[in-house]
N, C-alpha and C positions, 0 to 999 in steps of 0.2 A: 591439476585439474584441467579436465579437458574442455577446449572452447565450445565444443558442443552445448556445455551445460550453462555457458553464459547467460543466455536469455532467462533460465530458472534462476540463477544466482541472483540476476539484476531484479528479477520480479520479486523474489522472496526479500532483498534488502529495501526496496522502493516501498512494497506494500506493507513491511513491519514498522517502517519509518512513518509512514503516512499514517497508519492505523493506529499507531502509538500516539502522535499527535492530535489526531481527530478524537480518537476516544477520550483521551486525556481532557482537553476541551469540553467535549459532549458531557463527560463526567461531572467535571467542576461546574459546567452551567446548568445540570441539572439539579444542583442544590447538594449533592453528597458532601456533607463536610465530615461525620463521623466516619472514620475509616476509608477516607478516600483512596490512599494508595491502595489498600487492601483490594476495593472494589474494582478501580482502575485495572491493577496488575493482573488480578486473578480471574475476574469477570468481563469486563469491557474491552478490554486490549486484544486476549485471547479469542473472543467472538469475531470482533473486527478482523483481526488478521486471518482468521479462518475464513471469512468472506473476500475479503480483499485479494489475497493471493492467488486462488483460482480464478477470479474475476479479472485481474491484471493480466495473466497467463493468457485467457481469452481474449482481452480488449488490446493488448499490446501490438499485436501483427497488425491489427486493423488501424490503429493509430500512425503506426509506421508508414503505411501505406497512405495514409490521408497526408501525412506531413510530406512525403515523397510527391504527392499530385500536387500540393499547393506552394512547393520551393522548386528551387531549380539550380542546378550546380553553379558554381561561379565559372565565369567564362576563362 
């Protein structure tokens, strides 16, 4: 795989993992007991991931610049 794709693959993995965890906790906290896994994996997670991935693609470059601005390399 080309290194040019690294930001997209990184964003895909991070957004998938985070949206899975957050949507699972949110679905559980909302009181969905009957059919929890079905609701979580077919409704909540895909919706969350569909929002998280493009958001991360837009936000990650800004976050990298902010991190670079508040940190400095070791001497």
